[in-house]
SEKOL-758766 format. One line per 4 residues: number of its first residue (from 1); their letters; for each residue y, x negated, z negated of N, C-alpha, C. Coordinates in Angstrom, 3 decimals. Each point is the difference from the previous one (the first is absolute). Example, Ala and Ser with C-alpha at 12.3 -4.5 7.8 and 13.67 -1.06 7.14 Angstrom:
2
1) as) -5.690/-13.190/-7.800/1.190/0.890/0.000/1.200/-0.900/0.000 ~ 1.050/0.350/0.720/1.190/-0.820/-0.060/1.090/0.770/-0.730
end
This chain:
314
1) mkkk) -1.191/-0.841/0.000/1.191/0.841/0.000/1.238/-0.874/0.000 ~ 0.843/0.243/0.917/1.207/-0.816/0.122/1.050/0.423/-1.030 ~ 0.667/-1.030/-0.603/1.069/0.274/-0.954/1.263/0.428/0.725 ~ 0.664/0.966/-0.622/1.226/0.536/0.612/1.150/-0.958/-0.235
5) kyki) 0.650/-0.377/1.015/1.140/-0.922/-0.103/1.298/0.781/-0.249 ~ 0.791/-0.527/-0.972/1.278/0.618/-0.311/1.136/-0.849/0.565 ~ 0.905/0.611/0.665/1.177/-0.694/0.533/1.193/0.219/-0.921 ~ 0.685/-1.109/-0.298/1.179/0.081/-0.863/1.230/0.316/0.855
9) nlkr) 0.689/1.065/-0.354/1.210/0.407/0.725/1.215/-0.653/-0.666 ~ 0.419/-1.142/0.531/1.110/-0.762/-0.598/1.302/0.791/-0.029 ~ 0.150/0.902/0.922/1.252/0.762/0.051/0.222/0.795/-1.276 ~ -1.122/0.393/-0.649/0.122/0.770/-1.232/0.549/-0.850/-1.149
13) fipf) -0.166/-1.323/0.086/0.418/-0.885/-1.090/1.396/-0.601/0.193 ~ 0.568/0.199/1.184/1.316/-0.595/0.275/1.063/0.440/-1.007 ~ 0.148/1.305/-0.335/1.004/0.394/-1.000/-0.232/-0.675/-1.346 ~ -1.294/-0.122/-0.393/-0.317/-0.644/-1.274/0.413/-1.470/0.010
17) ilav) -0.293/-0.703/1.099/0.346/-1.416/0.128/1.512/-0.185/-0.047 ~ 0.726/0.855/0.706/1.465/-0.092/0.011/0.576/0.241/-1.392 ~ -0.585/0.940/-0.725/0.473/0.292/-1.357/-0.193/-1.201/-0.910 ~ -1.185/-0.662/0.134/-0.270/-1.182/-0.810/0.993/-1.111/0.318
21) vliv) 0.264/-0.221/1.289/0.949/-1.036/0.419/1.394/0.292/-0.549 ~ 0.401/1.254/0.053/1.311/0.400/-0.495/0.121/-0.243/-1.498 ~ -1.036/0.358/-0.737/0.017/-0.191/-1.454/0.094/-1.480/-0.351 ~ -0.782/-0.815/0.682/0.017/-1.450/-0.248/1.373/-0.582/0.307
25) tvvv) 0.595/0.457/1.090/1.328/-0.497/0.383/1.040/0.330/-1.059 ~ -0.020/1.241/-0.478/0.945/0.424/-1.029/-0.176/-0.814/-1.271 ~ -1.256/-0.230/-0.403/-0.278/-0.787/-1.207/0.531/-1.417/0.136 ~ -0.198/-0.604/1.165/0.476/-1.369/0.247/1.525/-0.054/-0.059
29) lisg) 0.655/0.984/0.620/1.453/0.018/0.009/0.558/0.175/-1.400 ~ -0.599/0.890/-0.772/0.483/0.244/-1.363/-0.197/-1.217/-0.879 ~ -1.149/-0.641/0.132/-0.289/-1.164/-0.849/0.847/-1.203/0.358 ~ 0.479/-0.056/1.262/0.755/-1.174/0.425/1.492/0.203/0.066
33) rdkt) 0.479/1.191/-0.354/1.433/0.258/0.128/0.786/-0.646/-1.135 ~ 1.303/-0.070/0.223/0.900/-0.577/-0.996/-0.026/0.833/-1.270 ~ -0.236/-0.647/-1.114/-0.089/0.710/-1.280/1.366/0.252/-0.638 ~ 1.059/-0.491/0.639/1.328/0.185/-0.570/0.365/1.488/-0.055
37) pnpr) 0.368/0.517/-1.161/0.327/1.421/-0.118/1.152/0.390/0.918 ~ -0.075/1.203/0.518/1.080/0.529/0.826/1.166/0.365/-0.920 ~ 1.188/-0.614/0.216/1.144/0.283/-0.878/0.360/1.473/-0.074 ~ -0.291/0.752/1.053/0.361/1.412/0.020/-0.972/0.844/-0.824
41) rckh) -1.187/-0.573/-0.321/-0.988/0.737/-0.786/-0.214/-0.619/-1.373 ~ 0.620/-1.146/-0.208/-0.207/-0.754/-1.239/0.638/0.719/-1.200 ~ -0.691/-0.057/-1.146/0.570/0.485/-1.258/0.750/-1.164/-0.625 ~ 1.232/-0.157/0.397/0.777/-1.205/-0.250/0.180/-0.354/-1.477
45) nfen) 0.040/-1.298/-0.215/0.378/-0.560/-1.305/1.044/-1.071/0.292 ~ 1.279/0.368/-0.105/1.070/-0.893/0.401/0.419/-0.946/-1.128 ~ 0.188/-1.256/0.376/0.548/-1.016/-0.896/0.995/-0.825/0.793 ~ 1.233/-0.057/-0.485/1.058/-0.743/0.690/0.169/0.447/1.449
49) gvct) -0.148/1.306/0.210/0.245/0.555/1.329/-1.141/-0.114/0.979 ~ -1.177/-0.531/-0.437/-1.149/-0.172/0.895/-1.248/0.588/-0.659 ~ -0.817/0.723/0.772/-1.224/0.597/-0.528/-1.056/-1.077/-0.211 ~ -0.577/-0.049/-1.197/-1.017/-1.015/-0.314/-1.343/0.326/0.649
53) icgg) -0.138/1.217/0.549/-1.264/0.413/0.618/-0.011/-0.255/1.502 ~ 1.032/0.519/0.686/0.015/-0.100/1.467/1.038/-0.972/0.544 ~ 0.924/-0.445/-0.864/1.021/-0.932/0.462/1.192/0.655/0.659 ~ 0.041/1.342/0.013/1.120/0.702/0.618/1.265/-0.098/-0.834
57) fakd) 1.158/0.031/0.671/1.279/-0.072/-0.696/0.381/1.369/-0.547 ~ 0.531/0.008/-1.215/0.406/1.252/-0.632/1.033/0.740/0.834 ~ 0.907/-0.756/0.641/1.055/0.623/0.792/-0.568/0.806/1.162 ~ -1.232/-0.338/0.435/-0.604/0.675/1.144/-0.980/1.106/-0.398
61) yckh) -0.696/-0.193/-1.128/-1.099/0.905/-0.313/0.122/0.766/-1.317 ~ 0.946/-0.374/-0.828/0.140/0.716/-1.271/0.696/1.352/0.216 ~ -0.569/1.042/-0.583/0.646/1.315/0.033/0.860/0.092/-1.260 ~ 1.170/-0.569/0.113/0.854/-0.220/-1.159/0.241/1.255/-0.840
65) kyea) -0.070/-0.200/-1.318/0.392/1.008/-0.971/1.002/-0.662/-0.931 ~ 1.254/0.334/0.209/1.059/-0.696/-0.719/0.298/0.646/-1.351 ~ 0.199/-0.855/-0.973/0.451/0.402/-1.322/1.134/-0.938/-0.391 ~ 1.180/0.561/-0.178/1.185/-0.802/-0.330/0.230/-1.114/1.021
69) gvcs) -0.270/0.326/1.274/0.280/-0.956/1.064/-1.070/-1.040/0.236 ~ -1.142/0.089/-0.721/-1.085/-0.965/0.152/-1.300/0.748/0.292 ~ -0.769/-0.463/0.982/-1.258/0.655/0.355/-1.034/-0.224/-1.104 ~ -0.578/1.079/-0.503/-0.989/-0.101/-1.071/-1.353/-0.485/0.500
73) icgm) -0.176/-0.064/1.326/-1.271/-0.438/0.577/-0.001/-1.499/0.297 ~ 1.029/-0.453/0.731/0.020/-1.402/0.427/1.060/-0.840/-0.695 ~ 0.922/0.644/-0.707/1.011/-0.747/-0.735/1.223/-0.384/0.803 ~ 0.057/0.397/1.292/1.154/-0.337/0.820/1.222/0.819/-0.412
77) kcsh) 1.160/-0.657/0.040/1.242/0.705/-0.290/0.485/0.700/1.254 ~ 0.581/1.161/-0.197/0.554/0.750/1.132/1.229/-0.722/0.543 ~ 0.153/0.002/1.332/1.154/-0.643/0.626/1.203/0.941/0.059 ~ -0.088/1.146/-0.618/1.051/1.013/-0.146/0.902/0.212/1.222
81) eyvn) -0.013/1.211/0.467/0.946/0.445/1.015/0.638/1.273/-0.553 ~ 1.198/-0.161/-0.567/0.655/1.112/-0.673/0.740/0.917/0.965 ~ -0.196/1.259/-0.179/0.731/1.029/0.739/0.559/0.961/-1.045 ~ 1.322/0.047/-0.066/0.670/0.843/-1.004/-0.473/-0.326/-1.415
85) gvck) -0.191/-1.287/-0.254/-0.343/-0.446/-1.334/-1.459/0.083/-0.377 ~ -0.876/0.407/0.947/-1.433/0.104/-0.288/-0.786/-0.766/1.056 ~ -0.952/-0.836/-0.446/-0.805/-0.782/0.939/-0.956/0.922/0.736 ~ 0.035/-0.043/1.326/-0.859/0.884/0.793/-1.440/-0.501/0.053
89) icgm) -0.254/-1.216/-0.514/-1.352/-0.550/-0.004/-0.732/0.364/-1.287 ~ 0.619/-0.301/-1.136/-0.676/0.195/-1.286/0.579/1.134/-0.832 ~ 1.138/0.546/0.428/0.597/1.105/-0.726/0.821/-0.404/-1.202 ~ 0.148/-1.301/-0.227/0.743/-0.473/-1.155/1.507/0.166/0.221
93) eedp) 0.680/0.440/-1.028/1.441/0.152/0.095/0.690/-1.348/-0.173 ~ 1.063/-0.199/0.760/0.763/-1.234/-0.090/0.716/-0.069/-1.345 ~ -0.066/-1.152/-0.622/0.611/-0.177/-1.312/1.517/0.111/0.113 ~ 0.603/1.015/-0.587/1.455/0.154/0.112/0.761/-1.108/-0.726
97) klkw) -0.695/-0.727/-0.875/0.646/-1.071/-0.745/-0.123/-1.352/0.706 ~ -0.664/0.006/1.156/-0.151/-1.242/0.738/1.365/-0.583/0.331 ~ 0.210/-1.226/-0.385/1.319/-0.616/0.159/0.229/-0.442/1.447 ~ 1.233/0.058/0.390/0.375/-0.336/1.365/1.091/-1.067/-0.037
101) pntt) -0.158/-1.072/0.764/0.995/-1.073/-0.045/1.370/0.457/0.466 ~ 1.002/-0.630/-0.527/1.375/0.368/0.320/0.417/-0.607/1.334 ~ -0.690/0.427/1.061/0.358/-0.430/1.344/0.945/1.048/0.588 ~ 0.483/-0.257/1.194/0.937/0.927/0.635/-0.648/1.356/0.242
105) tgrd) -1.304/-0.024/0.306/-0.720/1.225/0.326/-0.673/0.583/-1.236 ~ 0.270/1.257/-0.288/-0.596/0.671/-1.149/-1.227/0.789/0.389 ~ -0.864/0.244/-0.979/-1.231/0.730/0.276/0.270/1.407/0.501 ~ 1.049/0.610/-0.518/0.279/1.390/0.347/0.582/0.147/1.402
109) eypl) 0.212/-1.110/0.693/0.567/0.052/1.352/-1.074/0.136/1.080 ~ -1.282/-0.161/-0.380/-1.074/0.071/0.992/-0.369/1.443/0.303 ~ -0.400/0.256/1.258/-0.058/-0.933/1.129/1.394/-0.365/0.499 ~ 0.188/-1.265/0.316/1.309/-0.494/0.419/0.348/0.538/1.380
113) tspt) 1.226/0.457/0.129/0.447/0.552/1.282/1.048/-0.865/0.674 ~ 0.745/-0.767/-0.794/1.067/-0.835/0.547/-0.305/-1.467/-0.226 ~ 0.349/-0.864/0.942/-0.239/-1.437/-0.133/0.641/-0.561/-1.270 ~ -0.675/-0.900/-0.648/0.512/-0.635/-1.204/0.116/-1.498/0.199
117) ddml) 0.957/-0.612/-0.670/0.152/-1.454/0.052/-0.835/-0.687/-1.078 ~ -0.736/0.784/-0.753/-0.820/-0.528/-1.086/-1.140/-0.850/0.562 ~ 0.035/-1.306/-0.290/-1.050/-0.889/0.470/-1.310/0.220/-0.744 ~ 0.067/0.702/-1.129/-1.190/0.255/-0.804/-0.474/1.444/0.141
121) vlvn) 0.367/0.656/1.068/-0.433/1.365/0.204/-1.528/0.031/0.097 ~ -0.601/0.924/-0.741/-1.453/0.114/-0.037/-0.474/1.096/0.939 ~ -0.940/-0.355/0.861/-0.624/0.977/0.890/-1.502/-0.215/-0.047 ~ -0.734/1.025/-0.398/-1.454/-0.090/-0.045/-0.589/1.406/0.083
125) kqyh) -1.221/0.179/-0.503/-0.655/1.296/0.117/0.598/1.044/-0.936 ~ 0.762/-0.453/-0.979/0.628/0.935/-0.930/1.465/0.269/0.321 ~ 0.696/-1.008/0.535/1.443/0.095/0.239/0.275/-0.128/1.499 ~ 0.456/1.094/0.579/0.040/0.131/1.454/1.409/-0.048/0.596
129) lseg) 0.001/-0.188/1.311/1.221/0.095/0.793/-0.079/1.266/0.849 ~ 1.142/0.608/0.234/0.020/1.214/0.812/-0.139/-0.349/1.474 ~ -0.234/1.015/0.799/-0.158/-0.218/1.441/1.266/-0.568/0.626 ~ 1.155/0.371/-0.544/1.261/-0.445/0.586/0.505/-1.331/-0.521
133) yaps) -0.726/-0.633/-0.930/0.460/-1.262/-0.573/-0.086/-1.110/1.053 ~ 1.126/-0.675/0.240/0.024/-1.104/0.967/1.127/-0.960/-0.372 ~ -0.281/-1.293/-0.124/1.042/-0.993/-0.312/1.050/-0.032/1.104 ~ 1.220/-0.314/-0.383/1.101/-0.003/0.968/0.345/-1.399/0.500
137) dlvt) -0.661/-1.029/-0.557/0.366/-1.381/0.363/-1.179/-0.803/0.535 ~ -0.831/0.637/0.799/-1.151/-0.692/0.578/0.450/-1.006/1.060 ~ -0.587/-1.193/-0.054/0.260/-1.030/1.019/-1.329/-0.596/0.432 ~ -0.077/-0.406/1.245/-1.232/-0.574/0.535/-0.268/-1.371/-0.621
141) vkry) -1.242/-0.219/-0.417/-0.360/-1.296/-0.578/-0.147/-1.027/1.119 ~ 0.088/-1.264/-0.366/-0.014/-1.076/0.985/-1.377/-0.211/0.618 ~ -1.017/0.051/-0.842/-1.366/-0.271/0.472/-0.851/1.267/-0.150 ~ -0.409/0.572/1.105/-0.867/1.170/-0.051/-0.997/-0.045/1.153
145) vegv) -1.116/0.675/-0.175/-1.069/0.014/1.001/0.320/1.044/1.059 ~ 0.146/-0.430/1.220/0.280/0.936/1.088/-1.261/0.796/0.337 ~ 0.205/1.251/0.355/-1.135/0.852/0.359/-0.640/0.700/-1.183 ~ 0.541/-0.196/-1.192/-0.518/0.657/-1.200/1.054/0.969/-0.521
149) gdps) -0.422/1.173/-0.436/0.957/0.989/-0.494/0.815/0.605/1.131 ~ 1.172/0.465/-0.321/0.883/0.619/0.985/1.442/-0.407/-0.302 ~ 0.488/-1.075/0.644/1.362/-0.476/-0.251/1.062/1.070/0.214 ~ -0.278/0.970/0.876/0.980/1.061/0.230/0.185/0.857/-1.251
153) qgtn) -0.974/-0.059/-0.911/0.102/0.706/-1.273/0.330/-0.947/-1.159 ~ 0.316/-1.258/0.352/0.448/-0.935/-1.022/-1.086/-0.725/-0.759 ~ -1.223/-0.030/0.525/-1.092/-0.638/-0.746/0.123/-1.526/-0.058 ~ 0.889/-0.562/0.805/0.241/-1.448/-0.060/1.279/-0.309/-0.782
157) amrr) 0.423/0.948/-0.833/1.245/-0.167/-0.765/-0.255/0.188/-1.490 ~ 0.957/-0.459/-0.804/-0.008/0.206/-1.449/1.442/0.183/-0.443 ~ 0.198/0.394/-1.244/1.357/0.065/-0.519/0.619/-1.388/0.043 ~ 1.289/-0.092/0.196/0.662/-1.268/0.249/-0.325/-1.048/-1.066
161) vaae) 0.102/0.362/-1.285/-0.234/-0.976/-1.062/-1.430/-0.517/0.040 ~ -0.949/0.873/0.306/-1.402/-0.410/0.070/-0.274/-0.801/1.263 ~ 0.608/0.424/1.119/-0.204/-0.705/1.269/0.529/-1.427/-0.070 ~ 1.169/-0.162/-0.593/0.584/-1.341/-0.108/-0.854/-0.900/-0.881
165) alnt) -0.494/0.541/-1.106/-0.868/-0.783/-0.885/-1.312/-0.329/0.699 ~ -0.522/0.952/0.757/-1.259/-0.229/0.717/0.176/-1.056/1.074 ~ 1.095/0.071/0.756/0.253/-1.003/1.035/0.044/-1.404/-0.595 ~ 0.672/-0.131/-1.132/0.090/-1.294/-0.673/-1.380/-0.475/-0.441
169) mlda) -0.794/0.910/-0.549/-1.334/-0.353/-0.476/-0.925/-0.423/1.142 ~ -0.031/0.773/1.072/-0.891/-0.325/1.111/0.453/-1.259/0.748 ~ 1.316/-0.242/0.045/0.504/-1.245/0.592/-0.445/-1.201/-0.828 ~ 0.064/0.134/-1.326/-0.427/-1.086/-0.886/-1.492/-0.257/0.143
173) afaq) -0.776/1.053/0.110/-1.446/-0.140/0.175/-0.313/-0.671/1.334 ~ 0.704/0.431/1.044/-0.235/-0.566/1.327/0.324/-1.497/0.023 ~ 1.062/-0.376/-0.701/0.398/-1.413/-0.053/-1.072/-0.852/-0.678 ~ -0.810/0.652/-0.844/-1.070/-0.712/-0.700/-1.347/0.153/0.698
177) gfdm) 0.016/0.626/1.181/-1.224/0.126/0.783/-0.769/1.285/-0.207 ~ 0.657/1.015/-0.596/-0.674/1.279/-0.260/0.719/1.102/0.776 ~ -0.632/0.437/1.073/0.634/0.939/0.932/-0.431/1.429/-0.292 ~ 0.964/0.839/-0.360/-0.270/1.413/-0.270/1.033/0.880/0.670
181) kvrt) -0.406/1.228/0.308/0.909/0.977/0.591/-0.235/1.365/-0.627 ~ 1.018/0.836/0.076/-0.092/1.372/-0.511/-0.741/0.862/1.014 ~ -0.990/0.725/-0.485/-0.689/0.966/0.856/0.756/1.325/-0.006 ~ 0.248/0.532/-1.177/0.866/1.170/-0.120/0.835/-0.140/-1.263
185) gyrs) 1.264/0.394/0.116/0.890/0.019/-1.146/0.273/1.449/-0.368 ~ 1.172/0.482/0.368/0.350/1.395/-0.283/-0.910/0.962/0.762 ~ -0.388/1.063/-0.666/-0.736/1.087/0.647/0.634/1.318/-0.445 ~ 0.322/0.823/0.938/0.577/1.305/-0.328/-1.075/0.913/-0.579
189) ysyq) 0.426/1.094/-0.572/-0.911/1.002/-0.552/-0.976/0.472/1.078 ~ 0.527/0.319/1.177/-0.850/0.522/1.079/-0.960/-1.068/0.518 ~ 0.472/-1.247/0.074/-0.876/-1.083/0.461/-1.159/-0.178/-0.983 ~ 0.307/0.002/-1.301/-1.029/-0.175/-1.015/-0.973/1.171/0.000
193) kglf) 0.509/1.191/0.242/-0.869/1.176/0.056/-1.009/-0.132/1.128 ~ 0.465/-0.442/1.160/-0.904/-0.178/1.130/-1.048/-1.055/-0.278 ~ 0.411/-1.068/-0.676/-0.922/-1.092/-0.320/-1.071/0.466/-0.984 ~ 0.434/0.655/-1.088/-0.959/0.461/-1.003/-0.940/1.061/0.579
197) dsya) 0.554/0.924/0.751/-0.819/1.065/0.591/-1.064/-0.575/0.926 ~ 0.339/-1.075/0.707/-0.968/-0.644/0.889/-1.153/-0.601/-0.797 ~ 0.341/-0.697/-1.082/-1.043/-0.562/-0.861/-0.864/1.115/-0.599 ~ 0.633/1.073/-0.434/-0.727/1.097/-0.625/-0.976/0.654/0.968
201) rnyg) 0.403/0.153/1.241/-0.884/0.598/1.006/-1.209/-0.880/0.247 ~ 0.214/-1.314/0.021/-1.074/-0.923/0.342/-0.898/-0.359/-1.178 ~ 0.565/-0.044/-1.220/-0.776/-0.491/-1.138/-0.048/0.963/-1.185 ~ 0.704/1.106/0.099/0.037/0.938/-1.110/1.241/-0.226/-0.845
205) esea) 0.577/1.067/-0.530/1.255/-0.091/-0.735/-0.121/-0.846/-1.261 ~ -1.095/0.166/-0.733/-0.184/-0.750/-1.247/-0.078/-1.494/0.264 ~ -0.734/-0.390/1.034/-0.129/-1.420/0.338/1.333/-0.551/0.486 ~ 0.699/0.766/0.832/1.288/-0.447/0.538/1.004/-0.266/-1.108
209) nkys) -0.030/0.810/-1.052/0.990/-0.122/-1.067/-0.244/-1.211/-0.898 ~ -1.055/-0.741/0.265/-0.245/-1.227/-0.762/0.829/-1.159/0.555 ~ 0.355/0.079/1.281/0.720/-1.115/0.615/1.217/0.430/0.820 ~ 0.204/1.278/0.127/1.157/0.487/0.754/0.715/1.070/-0.811
213) arag) 1.324/-0.042/0.021/0.785/0.971/-0.776/0.255/1.264/0.809 ~ 0.001/1.115/-0.694/0.420/1.240/0.636/1.503/-0.077/0.292 ~ 0.446/0.825/0.911/1.426/0.037/0.326/0.799/0.314/-1.256 ~ 1.069/-0.779/-0.214/0.830/0.177/-1.176/-0.427/-0.852/-1.179
217) qseh) -1.196/-0.600/0.091/-0.514/-0.824/-1.084/-0.055/-1.481/0.381 ~ 0.563/-0.338/1.143/-0.070/-1.366/0.502/1.273/-0.790/-0.276 ~ -0.158/-1.211/-0.526/1.138/-0.889/-0.223/0.676/-0.394/1.306 ~ -0.739/0.037/1.083/0.587/-0.363/1.292/1.211/0.868/0.319
221) qtgl) -0.015/1.241/-0.465/1.111/0.918/0.292/1.291/-0.434/-0.686 ~ -0.098/-0.829/-1.057/1.209/-0.496/-0.666/0.678/-1.092/0.812 ~ -0.738/-0.634/0.913/0.545/-1.132/0.746/-0.051/-1.290/-0.788 ~ -0.682/-0.001/-1.144/-0.069/-1.186/-0.860/-1.372/-0.672/0.037
225) acdl) -0.922/0.528/0.796/-1.360/-0.544/0.036/-0.434/-0.261/1.439 ~ -0.963/-0.896/0.148/-0.532/-0.287/1.334/-1.413/-0.544/-0.109 ~ -0.718/0.082/1.106/-1.335/-0.595/0.114/0.108/-1.246/0.868 ~ -0.664/-1.078/-0.431/0.081/-1.277/0.705/-1.299/-0.331/0.724
229) gaas) 0.144/-0.714/1.101/-1.145/-0.518/0.734/0.128/-1.502/0.122 ~ -1.132/-0.706/-0.043/-0.007/-1.464/0.046/-0.382/-0.502/1.387 ~ 0.645/-1.070/0.439/-0.304/-0.585/1.301/-1.451/-0.457/0.068 ~ -0.522/-0.515/-1.119/-1.373/-0.491/-0.026/-1.016/1.124/0.171
233) qgye) 0.468/1.258/-0.128/-0.876/1.156/0.161/0.465/0.892/1.144 ~ 0.761/-0.603/0.917/0.470/0.750/1.157/1.008/1.071/-0.346 ~ 0.669/-0.133/-1.158/0.991/0.969/-0.496/-0.611/1.389/-0.213 ~ -1.321/0.047/-0.151/-0.673/1.278/-0.229/0.049/0.365/-1.480
237) lrdd) -0.245/1.283/-0.278/-0.068/0.460/-1.385/-1.439/-0.156/-0.459 ~ -0.233/-1.005/-0.841/-1.368/-0.317/-0.412/-0.135/-0.034/-1.510 ~ -1.165/0.458/-0.470/-0.246/0.035/-1.438/0.056/-1.375/-0.642 ~ -0.324/-1.034/0.783/-0.028/-1.357/-0.559/1.313/-0.756/0.233
241) fgds) 1.089/0.742/0.208/1.298/-0.645/0.149/0.305/-0.899/-1.192 ~ -0.362/0.447/-1.184/0.275/-0.773/-1.206/-0.726/-1.327/-0.052 ~ -1.075/-0.144/0.774/-0.756/-1.255/0.038/0.494/-0.949/1.082 ~ 0.910/0.480/0.837/0.540/-0.848/1.060/1.044/-0.950/-0.585
245) pegr) 0.291/-1.116/0.665/1.051/-0.908/-0.493/1.339/0.714/-0.181 ~ 0.304/0.914/0.942/1.259/0.729/-0.085/0.005/0.951/-1.202 ~ -1.131/0.669/-0.204/-0.102/0.930/-1.120/0.130/-0.701/-1.346 ~ -0.575/-1.181/-0.110/0.111/-0.769/-1.246/1.446/-0.459/-0.220
249) wike) 0.679/-0.346/1.091/1.409/-0.423/-0.120/0.841/1.171/-0.506 ~ -0.223/1.194/0.551/0.747/1.177/-0.437/-0.223/0.260/-1.482 ~ -1.222/-0.053/-0.444/-0.304/0.269/-1.409/0.718/-0.981/-0.924 ~ 0.079/-1.256/0.422/0.593/-1.038/-0.847/1.527/-0.033/0.064
253) ncae) 0.577/0.491/1.099/1.439/-0.207/0.206/0.860/1.247/0.158 ~ -0.607/1.168/0.210/0.819/1.174/0.352/1.002/0.385/-1.091 ~ -0.338/-0.233/-1.259/0.926/0.376/-1.087/1.313/-0.762/0.080 ~ -0.036/-1.210/0.532/1.218/-0.801/0.124/1.010/0.658/0.932
257) ygfi) -0.462/0.912/0.822/0.874/0.663/0.969/0.197/1.482/-0.346 ~ -0.507/0.399/-1.173/0.217/1.375/-0.453/-1.100/0.982/0.358 ~ -1.158/-0.494/0.443/-1.099/0.881/0.401/-1.179/-0.088/-0.972 ~ -0.765/1.071/-0.062/-1.234/0.021/-0.782/-1.143/0.492/0.869
261) lryi) -1.221/-0.372/-0.370/-1.178/0.626/0.579/-0.143/1.332/-0.715 ~ 0.090/1.063/0.725/0.138/1.326/-0.617/-1.297/0.582/-0.536 ~ -1.106/-0.211/0.709/-1.256/0.646/-0.403/-1.025/-1.058/-0.403 ~ 0.065/-0.380/-1.260/-0.823/-1.117/-0.480/-1.030/0.405/-1.047
265) dgtl) 0.030/1.250/-0.473/-0.881/0.360/-1.109/-1.331/0.600/0.441 ~ -0.218/0.126/1.294/-1.276/0.492/0.498/-0.791/-1.117/0.647 ~ -1.115/0.344/0.610/-0.779/-0.927/0.813/-0.146/0.648/1.374 ~ -0.732/-0.643/0.891/-0.200/0.590/1.319/-0.928/1.211/-0.077
269) nrvg) -0.691/0.167/-1.140/-0.930/1.121/-0.166/0.414/0.984/-1.080 ~ 1.098/-0.299/-0.700/0.401/0.846/-1.118/1.513/0.122/-0.048 ~ 0.479/1.218/-0.170/1.450/0.205/-0.086/0.506/-0.463/-1.356 ~ 1.252/-0.409/-0.049/0.576/-0.492/-1.234/0.335/1.111/-0.976
273) ehtg) -0.086/-0.318/-1.274/0.282/0.980/-1.049/1.456/0.439/0.018 ~ 0.905/-0.930/0.286/1.430/0.310/-0.039/0.553/0.430/1.359 ~ -0.468/-0.636/1.059/0.551/0.290/1.320/-0.735/1.109/0.738 ~ -1.304/0.130/-0.251/-0.782/1.021/0.683/-0.472/-0.403/1.380
277) yiye) 0.179/-1.290/0.361/-0.433/-0.484/1.310/-0.877/-1.249/-0.160 ~ -0.755/-0.309/1.056/-0.799/-1.215/-0.010/0.919/-1.226/0.103 ~ -0.552/-1.158/-0.210/0.766/-1.249/0.044/0.524/-0.254/1.414 ~ 1.280/-0.339/0.093/0.615/-0.334/1.290/0.811/-1.276/-0.156
281) awhv) -0.484/-1.072/0.582/0.686/-1.290/-0.113/1.145/-0.121/0.997 ~ 0.033/0.891/0.978/0.985/-0.088/1.091/1.240/0.865/-0.220 ~ -0.026/0.862/-0.998/1.106/0.941/-0.230/0.935/-0.582/-1.060 ~ 1.233/-0.299/0.404/0.979/-0.540/-0.940/1.157/0.984/-0.158
285) ryvg) 0.580/-0.012/-1.195/1.090/0.925/-0.321/1.165/-0.802/-0.570 ~ 1.211/0.294/0.469/1.202/-0.672/-0.514/0.492/0.708/-1.256 ~ 0.178/-0.782/-1.074/0.517/0.549/-1.259/1.136/-0.854/-0.557 ~ 0.335/-1.088/0.699/0.999/-0.934/-0.512/-0.677/-1.169/-0.708
289) veaa) 0.661/-1.141/0.011/-0.610/-1.227/-0.529/-0.336/0.103/-1.481 ~ 0.927/0.521/-0.801/-0.222/0.051/-1.452/-1.242/0.822/-0.343 ~ -0.069/1.205/0.524/-1.142/0.862/-0.294/-1.284/-0.577/0.586 ~ 0.080/-0.561/1.217/-1.184/-0.548/0.657/-0.625/-1.117/-0.814
293) kiit) 0.822/-0.860/-0.574/-0.524/-1.112/-0.788/-0.670/0.495/-1.280 ~ 0.612/0.982/-0.649/-0.580/0.549/-1.230/-1.340/0.669/0.297 ~ -0.033/0.794/1.045/-1.222/0.722/0.382/-1.116/-0.983/0.339 ~ 0.322/-1.017/0.801/-1.003/-0.972/0.437/-0.505/-0.852/-1.158
297) engw) 0.912/-0.455/-0.840/-0.404/-0.845/-1.127/-0.920/0.730/-0.974 ~ 0.196/1.300/-0.135/-0.822/0.785/-0.922/-1.233/0.613/0.654 ~ -0.090/-0.111/1.324/-1.142/0.582/0.703/0.013/1.518/-0.034 ~ 1.199/0.578/-0.059/0.139/1.450/-0.091/0.030/0.665/1.367
301) tfee) -0.327/1.274/-0.006/0.331/0.844/1.144/1.452/0.441/-0.203 ~ 0.593/0.590/1.007/1.378/0.482/-0.115/0.095/1.084/-1.070 ~ -1.033/0.859/-0.057/-0.021/1.064/-1.006/-0.003/-0.587/-1.411 ~ -0.796/-1.039/-0.214/-0.065/-0.624/-1.329/1.332/-0.650/-0.369
305) ylea) 0.664/-0.574/0.984/1.304/-0.604/-0.248/1.004/1.057/-0.450 ~ 0.042/1.124/0.687/0.942/1.057/-0.364/-0.302/0.548/-1.389 ~ -1.278/0.099/-0.338/-0.362/0.447/-1.349/0.446/-0.998/-1.042 ~ -0.142/-1.306/0.303/0.404/-1.033/-0.930/1.525/0.009/-0.195
309) vasv) 0.730/0.175/1.093/1.463/0.059/-0.099/0.416/1.208/-0.832 ~ -0.676/1.124/0.209/0.320/1.217/-0.730/-0.217/-0.178/-1.496 ~ -1.090/-0.660/-0.378/-0.299/-0.173/-1.426/1.040/-0.876/-0.691 ~ 0.554/-0.943/0.736/1.031/-0.886/-0.560/1.337/0.734/-0.102
313) qn) 0.332/0.754/1.053/1.286/0.700/0.034/0.060/1.145/-0.990 ~ -1.160/0.570/-0.283/-0.008/1.162/-0.884/-0.494/-0.353/-1.388
end
């Protein structure tokens, strides 16, 4: 009697084989993937602004809960943006007893509508300029980068006292082999609005506000500030300007000509506690020689200087 032969139908096993291959592939991928926790899913434990679990920065991933102006989760202080005396970020009321230096410009005058001769006028995220604010004595600076900004709107100009001091400073630097030019000086309210809105569209409003001022919050509108470019870097706006020979010269010498580095309390990844912006080695502000030397010698921001002056005067 002949034995019955059985034929194996491989087609019936194809789904099973594919399932096994798929399972093995998934297991291999899971076992070999990066074990670093996803910052967006991590149960953060922040220390000094950095999560000890995933390495994410508190400024990016902490869902801040402010108490008296300080986040109870990560410990970061609020950078306060006051509107009608109340911070729109943390809800903290502005201290009515906060002292104000006896400068020409008073706190109750903000937002400023008319040009002031006050060299110590403060403009930041809390103290604004109106849309119509425009200096009346703008003059074109001697050294500026052509093709940057809009000269027809005065971006290659500064207030006369600042422009003259800047010309002297850049001439002195050039004589010593350090070539720098102004990228933009004065910026009108509308020019700044267009610039900030462009950054916000491309990178998001929150990210843009770390390095660009909203219209009315920019020192450029005072005509007392400018951004510098170094010849060694093609006169471009670069984060490492401060590491260039020209950037180091500015840091060491700008106070002698009445200028300060305005945004020094942050880093390239973290906004400053007092200024609310990241570190900018290329942005200089004219405050006069006396104030510039005091600010530089103490390592203060402009805000800290005004607070120090207020405490002495009052």
